C-alpha positions in Angstrom: 17.7 4.1 -29.6 15.0 4.6 -27.0 15.5 5.8 -23.4 15.3 3.1 -20.8 12.1 2.9 -18.8 12.3 4.2 -15.2 12.2 1.6 -12.5 8.9 1.3 -10.6 7.7 -0.5 -7.5 4.3 -0.9 -6.0 3.8 0.1 -2.3 1.1 -0.6 0.2 0.5 1.3 3.4 3.5 3.6 2.8 3.4 5.9 5.8 4.6 9.5 6.0 3.7 13.2 6.4 2.3 15.2 3.4 3.9 18.6 3.2 4.0 21.5 0.8 7.6 22.4 -0.2 9.7 23.8 -3.0 10.2 21.8 -6.2 12.7 22.6 -9.0 14.3 25.5 -7.1 16.2 27.7 -9.5 14.6 26.2 -12.7 11.7 27.3 -14.9 9.7 24.5 -13.2 10.1 26.0 -9.7 6.9 25.8 -7.7 5.5 24.6 -4.4 4.6 20.9 -4.7 3.3 18.2 -2.3 5.8 15.8 -0.9 5.5 12.7 1.2 8.2 12.8 3.9 9.0 9.2 5.0 11.7 7.8 7.3 13.6 6.9 4.1 13.4 10.4 2.5 11.0 12.6 0.6 8.9 11.6 -2.5 7.2 14.0 -4.8 3.6 13.0 -4.4 0.5 13.2 -6.6 -2.7 11.3 -7.3 -2.3 8.9 -10.2 -5.6 10.0 -11.7 -5.2 13.7 -10.8 -3.5 16.9 -11.9 0.2 17.4 -11.3 -0.3 21.1 -10.7 -2.6 22.8 -8.2 -5.2 22.0 -7.1 -3.7 18.5 -6.4 -6.6 17.0 -4.5 -4.4 16.3 -1.5 -4.5 19.7 0.1 -6.9 18.6 2.9 -4.3 16.2 4.1 -1.3 18.6 4.2 0.7 18.4 7.5 -0.9 15.1 8.5 0.5 11.6 8.6 -1.0 9.4 5.9 -0.9 5.9 4.6 -0.6 5.5 0.8 -1.0 2.7 -1.7 0.5 3.4 -5.1 3.6 3.2 -7.3 7.0 4.8 -6.8 8.6 5.8 -10.1 12.4 6.3 -10.0 13.3 9.7 -11.4 17.0 9.4 -10.9 19.4 8.9 -13.8 18.4 5.6 -15.4 21.9 4.9 -16.7 21.1 5.8 -20.3 22.2 9.4 -19.9 18.6 10.7 -19.4 18.1 12.6 -16.2 14.5 12.2 -15.2 14.6 14.2 -11.9 16.8 15.7 -9.3 17.4 13.3 -6.4 13.9 12.4 -5.8 11.4 9.8 -6.8 7.7 10.3 -7.7 4.9 8.6 -5.8 1.7 8.1 -7.9 -1.0 7.6 -5.2 -3.9 5.3 -5.8 -5.3 5.5 -2.3 -4.5 7.7 0.6 -6.0 7.8 4.1 -5.2 9.8 7.2 -3.1 7.7 9.6 -3.3 10.2 12.5 -5.6 9.3 15.4 
């Protein structure tokens, strides 16, 4: 039996602040990662065509409000008993621009 595929949804002009914060606290994967803080919560963020570890290619936009196009991948329990993440979703960014003026 194969694990169910995670849910995905495409987003356009998703707005939030890019910040550097802890990921995987207390695990072997613990590290600082880039997050997009939105009004609806935080998303682990990375470029779709980029590395998932430093350098991410988003450092120049840290602590700024940005607008992103991309895909949100659900990393919560998919119902098949496979835990894909810990209470956060992943944003795979196709395009990002500074939204601060």
